[in-house]
C-alpha angles and dihedrals in degrees: 000000000000122000090237091056090047090052091052089050090051090049091050090051090050089052090049089051089051090048091049091051090048090049092056088057097035093121088059092046093049091045092055092049092045092048091056095044092048093046093050093044088053089052090048094051090047092049091045089060090055092050104100106153145009092279090057093046097045103030107016089248088292088269102127121109124234092258094046091049091045089054091047092048088052090050090050094047101042095074136163085282090061098045104031106017101045092044088051094047092050092046091054103032105022114200093016090054091053090059087078089062092050093047095049091050100044088050089072091068090063091049091048098045102039113019120021103072100033091046093050089051096045107046143044110211112339145026088257090067091062094050094043093055093080103013140060105295105217102050097042094044090050090050093045093048093048092049092047092052094047094048092046093051092051088052092045090055089065094050092047092049090050092049093051094050094044101049092041090057093050098044095039093242112160104162120098089229092056092050092050088050090056091050088052091051092054089049092052092049093051091051089053093048094051102036093050106031104029116187094332094056093041093050094051090047090051092049092051090046092050091054091048094047095048091046093049092047092049090052093050092044091051092049092048093049090044088056088057097039089251090293106139091187090059090048094052093043093052091045091053092048095045092048091065091230099092120200090350088073090068096043133075118267108048092114102009105032110058095094140004090261094057091048089052088048089055092052088048092050092047092051091048095049095047096045100032102073094065089057101044109119097212090053094044094054090054090070089065094060094073124078098242147001094266089059090048091055092045091049090055089051090053090047092051090053095047095041092044091055090049096050091050087056092054085076089068092043096051102034089039090057090047092050098045104032129053117246088236093058093049091050093043089056094047124347093220093051097245093141097053094105097051090044089051089055091051093050093046090055094040126271093237097041136089089233089059092052091047092050091046090051093047096049092043091051088052090050090049089051088052092054096047093049094049096046088051090054093048095047091049091052094051096041091047091052093048093048099039101034107028105025102033101034104027108029096030094031093227094307098105117116119234089251092054091047093053090046090053089051091053092049091047088053089061093049095047090045091055092050092048092050091052096048095038091058088058094047098050095115098048122101106260094216089057092048092052090048087059089054088052091051092051091046092049091047100048109020108031098056091050094047093049095044091047094051100039110024117077095195095052112127140193091259090052090052092050095046090047096050099040095037093051093041097049095045093045096048093039093054090047092053091054096042133096088262090074103030146355097045131090090238095042125120088250104026096171096062131053123207094138115130098154105083100204126083091212120049096197097107090061105026100047097054087042091056090051091045094050091050090053095042094046089052095046092049094042118114094203120099112236114242098244091180091058090046091053089052092048091048093053091044096046093049101039106023092235108159094005116149 
């Protein structure tokens, strides 16, 4: 019997011990989960009673302050990828895993400098509003709605995968059917949150979740640093030694440096992370929940501060897991490392102690709260875009009443929830940070070029917008389908088949420039004359807020 096989057996027995400990305290674990679900459902029902019209459903009545919206944006942004995926990536790949944290944080500068204020001034509820201001309504709204739904579903996959892994660990569920049932439960909850509470309910849930996540992360960071007498050098040294990779664990190249292809994959990932945030639908719609552009800008400043603090603490989460838990145990629990943070909580409290089980249950409940809040935001973004852009302005040609529009959004929520449950059950073994990076790539390829061209290029036309959105979307999704994320890799969605011909796991390096190129080419080749008068109005409105809703 090989030493490696023996190590995996030992890791499996450690996991069984952890599961046994968790099972002794399962009533506590279930109680914590139930308490959060009940509390958030109460908030949702309360908010639902305050939702009177479309502005309430889509934008929370534009009543949230800059701090409240900054907290909610943080809650929307710090997803299962941030808490579970990044911690796992750092625990398995060290320095290269931490690059996710850097990319996610730097991305906010693009959103702050280029998008937040002009977008808030230019639209009402969705990205389609901005495009339709100076272009032909029906085609651009159809394209914007399609893109929003596709990006949201990619992002939802990550949250569903995280939920399945997390709850399976806590409840000791090992069967595929059990994990799929968990994914379905999360899907049903998100449908309830959005269809009843709308933006008001979703925003309050995200604010509560942000406070819980930051509090839980501060607690774990403190306990990790306490374990190493607040000596970060000792923490990193122990992590490198325990990882079995030595000094290479703390240097670039462990995941993205072995070959030319992996180096290219890293560049592609970095471009997608930095440019993707400014095109994410569930982040873009958050700018409409504040009363004016100044509040939108301030809310982004608050979000940068809160999110920046969180991503600094992911150093303690990831390297703490690498230092205190064997690589084999992390991989035995989940081969992509998604359970590293909950396992770290268990080890900090003691695998064979009640305190360890309590800490595991608390941190897992926080992670579950994270997932529920983010899936609610994503579902709201996609259902709003379907109802407002496609149903009200394309199918009904602008003649739908507000009541009909909100009803369409609620029905769309059910449909999007069903698709997410189906795809999430297939993606349950993929690293959630990697899945979210794909959503960033699709958003940066389809949405970002169109938004920037529309806001800042006078000559931009309807054809340019359509070529940009559909071109970026088709190339990004097409390359993902034929990449190692879907097939031909042990951690792929379909590991037993191989139809991957695109070598990179993230398509951003190809699809993002292609989206910009198609927007430019479509405009240059277009026979229509751009409406310069409308552009002048949009420019004044986006920069000054004059006439903004």
